[in-house]
C-alpha positions, 0 to 999 in steps of 0.5 A: 285288864281283861278285854271285857272289863276294858270295854264294859266300863266305858259309858255307852256299852250297856246303854247300847245293848239295853236299847237294842235288846228292848226292840222287837227283833233286837233291831231298830232303824238308826234314827229311831235308835238315836231318838231312844237314846235322847229320850233316855237322856243318854248322850249320843257321844257315849254311843259313838265312843264305843261304836267301833269297839262294839262293831269290832267285837261283833256285838252290834251290826248294821244292815239295810231294811227293805226301804234301804234305811240303815238298821242297827241290831244286836248280834247273837254274840251281843245278845249272849253277852247281854244275857250274861250281864243280866245273870251277873246283875241278878246274882249280885242283887239277889245276894243283897236282898237275902239276909 
């Protein structure tokens, strides 16, 4: 199995990328990120199961903001992957909607 599909099939990957992409600047304080996952009725464990791999493939990263609070963000590489996934989704759903 390809590295992409081995990673993407895990619950938490798409959720993490979607949540991070939804924020201005594709970054958010870690505490707010966790709250957003809860509000979307996603399990935090889903994120923690894929966190190390997302970091390893440099799809997400951490930094400190001006208040020294931990911020999680989607990297340029992660943003490119998110866009490709959206393109694939559009191709698949477009095919379904045309006779």
